[in-house]
C-alpha positions in Angstrom: -0.1 0.1 0.0 1.3 3.4 -0.8 2.0 6.1 1.8 -0.5 8.2 -0.2 -3.3 5.7 0.3 -2.5 5.2 3.9 -2.6 8.8 4.5 -5.9 9.1 2.7 -7.2 6.5 5.4 -5.6 8.2 8.3 -7.1 11.7 7.2 -10.4 10.5 8.4 -9.1 9.2 11.8 -6.9 12.1 12.8 -8.4 15.3 14.3 -5.2 17.4 14.4 -4.5 20.8 12.5 -3.1 21.1 9.2 0.6 22.3 9.1 1.2 25.9 8.3 4.2 25.2 6.0 4.4 22.7 3.0 6.5 19.8 2.7 9.5 19.6 0.4 7.8 17.2 -2.2 4.2 18.0 -1.3 2.7 21.5 -2.2 -0.2 23.0 -0.1 -2.3 22.7 -3.4 -1.7 18.9 -3.4 -5.1 17.1 -2.7 -3.5 14.9 -0.1 -1.8 17.8 1.7 -4.5 18.0 4.3 -4.2 14.1 5.1 -0.5 14.1 5.0 -0.3 17.0 7.3 -2.8 15.5 9.7 -0.9 12.4 9.7 2.4 13.8 10.4 1.0 16.3 13.0 -0.5 13.4 14.8 2.6 11.5 15.0 1.4 8.5 12.5 3.8 9.3 9.8 7.2 11.0 9.8 9.1 13.2 7.4 12.3 12.2 5.9 15.4 14.4 5.5 14.9 17.9 4.2 11.2 17.9 5.3 10.5 15.3 2.4 7.5 13.2 2.8 8.2 10.7 0.0 4.6 9.9 -1.1 5.7 7.6 -3.9 7.7 5.4 -1.6 5.9 2.1 -0.5 4.9 1.7 3.1 6.6 -1.3 4.7 4.9 -3.7 7.1 7.0 -2.3 9.8 5.8 1.3 9.3 2.2 0.2 9.0 2.6 -1.6 12.3 4.0 1.5 13.9 0.8 3.5 12.5 -1.6 0.9 13.7 0.1 0.7 17.1 -0.2 4.3 17.5 -3.7 4.3 16.4 -4.5 1.7 18.8 -2.8 3.6 21.7 -4.7 6.7 20.8 -7.8 4.8 20.6 -7.1 3.0 24.1 -6.4 6.6 25.4 -9.5 8.1 23.9 -7.5 10.5 21.9 -9.4 9.9 18.8 -12.7 11.9 18.1 -14.5 10.2 15.4 -17.8 11.2 14.1 -20.5 8.9 12.6 -19.6 10.3 9.2 -15.8 9.4 9.9 -16.8 5.9 10.9 -18.9 5.4 7.8 -16.1 6.8 5.6 -13.7 4.4 7.4 -16.0 1.5 6.6 -16.2 2.6 3.0 -12.4 2.7 2.7 -12.1 -0.6 4.4 -14.4 -2.3 1.7 -12.4 -0.5 -1.0 -9.0 -1.6 0.3 -10.2 -5.1 1.2 -10.5 -5.9 -2.7 -7.3 -4.1 -3.2 -5.3 -6.3 -0.6 -7.1 -9.4 -1.8 -5.7 -8.8 -5.2 -2.3 -7.8 -3.7 -2.3 -11.1 -1.9 -3.3 -13.1 -5.0 -0.6 -11.4 -7.0 2.0 -12.1 -4.2 0.8 -15.9 -4.2 1.0 -16.0 -8.1 4.5 -14.5 -8.1 5.5 -16.9 -5.3 4.3 -19.8 -7.4 5.9 -18.4 -10.5 9.3 -18.0 -8.6 8.8 -21.7 -7.5 8.4 -22.7 -11.0 11.2 -20.8 -12.2 13.5 -22.2 -9.6 12.4 -25.8 -10.4 13.0 -24.9 -14.4 16.4 -23.4 -13.4 17.3 -26.8 -11.5 16.2 -28.8 -14.6 18.3 -26.5 -16.9 21.4 -26.9 -14.6 21.0 -30.5 -14.6 20.7 -31.0 -18.4 23.7 -28.6 -18.8 25.7 -31.0 -16.5 24.5 -34.0 -18.5 25.5 -32.1 -21.7 28.8 -31.2 -20.5 29.5 -34.8 -19.4 28.4 -36.1 -22.7 30.5 -33.7 -24.6 33.6 -34.5 -22.5 33.1 -38.2 -23.1 32.8 -37.5 -26.9 36.2 -35.2 -26.8 37.8 -38.0 -25.0 36.9 -40.7 -27.5 37.7 -38.4 -30.4 41.1 -37.7 -28.7 41.7 -41.5 -28.5 40.5 -42.1 -32.1 42.9 -39.2 -33.2 45.8 -40.8 -31.4 45.0 -44.1 -33.0 44.7 -42.5 -36.4 48.0 -40.7 -35.7 49.8 -44.1 -34.8 48.5 -45.8 -37.8 49.9 -42.8 -40.0 53.3 -43.2 -38.4 53.3 -46.7 -38.7 52.5 -46.4 -42.4 55.2 -43.7 -42.9 57.7 -46.1 -41.2 56.6 -49.0 -43.2 56.8 -47.1 -46.5 60.4 -45.7 -45.5 61.5 -49.3 -44.5 60.2 -50.7 -47.8 61.8 -48.1 -49.8 65.2 -48.9 -48.1 64.7 -52.6 -49.0 63.7 -52.1 -52.6 66.6 -50.1 -53.3 
């Protein structure tokens, strides 16, 4: 899930004020600016170096766990003020993201299966390459022995010709 998407969900949950200054990479005119400001002001998300939000960076499982933990803590301490509209919007967002997460999960499983298949195919290719190399090595050795035998017969023929040439004279 992208940080921008997470910020949109958090916008509904947070009741903090919007930051007065902009971020290095998110102008005040950006539609997500209020959500990002609320998330940062609420301590749910942090800025990177040089006041950069990094909205195109994916959220890691660790970062999402920290956001959820902060939300749960605020809920336990009753620091969240949610209206009925906020709760309804959260339900709507959860329904929307449920399909997205199911698709994400299905894609992850497909990729995992694809990687498993590729791994199995790579092992087969490696095994085939080893067999081919062994076969070629055997054929080269047989060729080498045949060449040595032919060279021996050639030298025997040369020696026999020379010997016969000496006898005939």
